[in-house]
N, C-alpha and C positions, 0 to 999 in steps of 0.2 A: 546689453544684459537686461535692462529694464523692460524692453519689449518682450524678451523671452520669458521673463518672470510673469508679466501680465498675461501672456498667452497660456502659460502653464496654470495660472490661477483660474482663467476662464475655462480651460479644459477640465480642471478638477471640479469646478462648480457644475459644469454640464454633466459630468459623470455622476455626481451626487444626485442631481435632479433626476436623471434617468433611472438610477437605482430606486429612488423614492416612487417614481411612476410605476415601475415594475411591481414593487411591493403592494401598492394600492390596487393595481390590476389583478394580482394574484388573490388578494382578499376578496375582491368583487366576484371573481370566478368561483371561489369557494362558497361564498354566500349564495350564488345562483345555483350551484350544484347541490348545496344543502337544501335549498327550497324545493328543488326538483325531487330530491330523495324523500323529503317529508311529504310532498304531495302523493308520490307513488306509494309510500308506506301507509298513509291515511286511507287511500282508496283501497289498497289491498287488505288492510285491516278491517274496513267496513264490509268487504265482501267475504273475507275468509278468516278473520280473527287475528290474534296476537302473532301466531307463527307466520302467517302470510305477511303481516306488517314487517316483521323481522327480516324475512327473506327479501322483500322489496327494498328495504333500506340498504341491506348488504349488497344487493345487486347494483345499487346506485353508488356504491363506495362509501356509505355512511354507516354509523352505528346508531341503533335504536336506543335512545335514552329512556323513553317511557312511552307507554301506550295506555289509553284509558277509553272506556266505553260508558257512555251515559245515554240511555235510551237508544235512539237510532244513530247517534253521533259518535264517531271514532275520532279521538284526538291523539296526535303523536308528536314527539320531540325527537329530533335526530341531531347528531354531531358529525361533522365532516371537517377534519383538521381543527382549526380554531373557530370555525363557523358553526352556529346552531340555528335550527329552524323549527318552527311549529306549523302544523297543518291540521285541518279538520275535514272530515268527510261524513256525509249523511247517507245512510242506506234508506232508499225509498222503494217501496213495493208498488208496482204499477199493475193494476188489475184491469182486464178487459171488461167492458160493459158499461 
């Protein structure tokens, strides 16, 4: 009986650890996806304005929280699940000559 109880306790501890690892992994994936969506939204916003930033965020599964323009720099914040990310992009004009 004591051996069975020890085995069940070990199994329970292993299950709890696996659940914790999965939760941490899911959060890391959401963080990475939010960062990708923010990068895409910032680049799209720099090239095409607020509406383009909104579309890029949505196509990457995120919600655009804010977008701002200061000179040639576009800044965005997106939310994806519990994750939030911020990104910036600068629009540069390259001239021949």
